[in-house]
C-alpha positions in Angstrom: 50.5 158.6 130.6 48.1 159.7 127.7 44.9 158.1 128.5 43.2 157.5 132.0 40.1 155.8 132.5 38.5 155.4 136.2 35.3 153.9 135.0 32.4 152.5 137.5 34.3 153.5 140.5 33.2 155.2 143.7 34.8 158.6 143.0 33.0 161.2 144.8 35.0 164.5 144.1 37.9 165.4 141.7 40.6 167.5 143.3 44.4 168.4 142.7 45.5 164.8 142.2 45.2 165.4 138.5 47.2 168.5 138.2 50.4 168.5 136.4 49.6 165.5 134.2 51.6 167.1 131.3 51.2 164.1 128.8 47.3 163.3 129.8 45.4 163.9 126.6 42.0 161.8 127.3 40.4 161.4 130.7 37.2 159.0 131.5 35.7 159.2 134.8 32.2 158.1 133.6 29.9 156.0 135.9 31.1 157.1 139.4 29.7 159.1 142.0 31.3 162.5 141.3 29.5 165.4 143.1 32.1 167.9 142.8 35.1 169.2 141.0 37.4 171.7 142.6 39.3 174.7 141.1 42.5 174.1 139.4 41.9 170.4 139.0 43.4 170.3 135.7 46.2 173.0 135.9 49.1 171.8 134.0 47.2 169.6 132.0 48.3 171.2 129.0 47.5 168.3 126.4 44.3 167.4 127.9 41.6 167.3 125.0 38.8 165.2 126.3 37.1 164.7 129.6 34.3 162.3 129.8 32.0 162.7 133.1 28.8 161.0 131.9 26.8 159.1 134.5 27.9 160.9 137.6 26.0 163.2 140.2 27.6 166.3 139.5 26.4 169.3 141.5 29.3 172.0 141.5 32.0 172.7 139.2 34.2 175.4 140.6 34.6 178.6 138.4 37.8 178.5 136.6 38.0 174.6 136.6 38.8 174.3 132.8 40.4 177.4 132.4 43.9 175.8 131.9 42.6 173.3 129.4 43.4 174.0 125.7 40.0 173.2 124.3 
């Protein structure tokens, strides 16, 4: 899986379910209800280059959330 788009859904939180998606390059989560992104959400996602989070209700992004991402 290289591209994952969950657009216009009812997601409120992003957690560990996106870990270790080793081939994922592009992730679009726009137009959801995301308020929080937890630490280590993207651990193991070595090829992830693009994350689109537009039109959400972000209040909290844990420190180190994007550390494992190459860009």
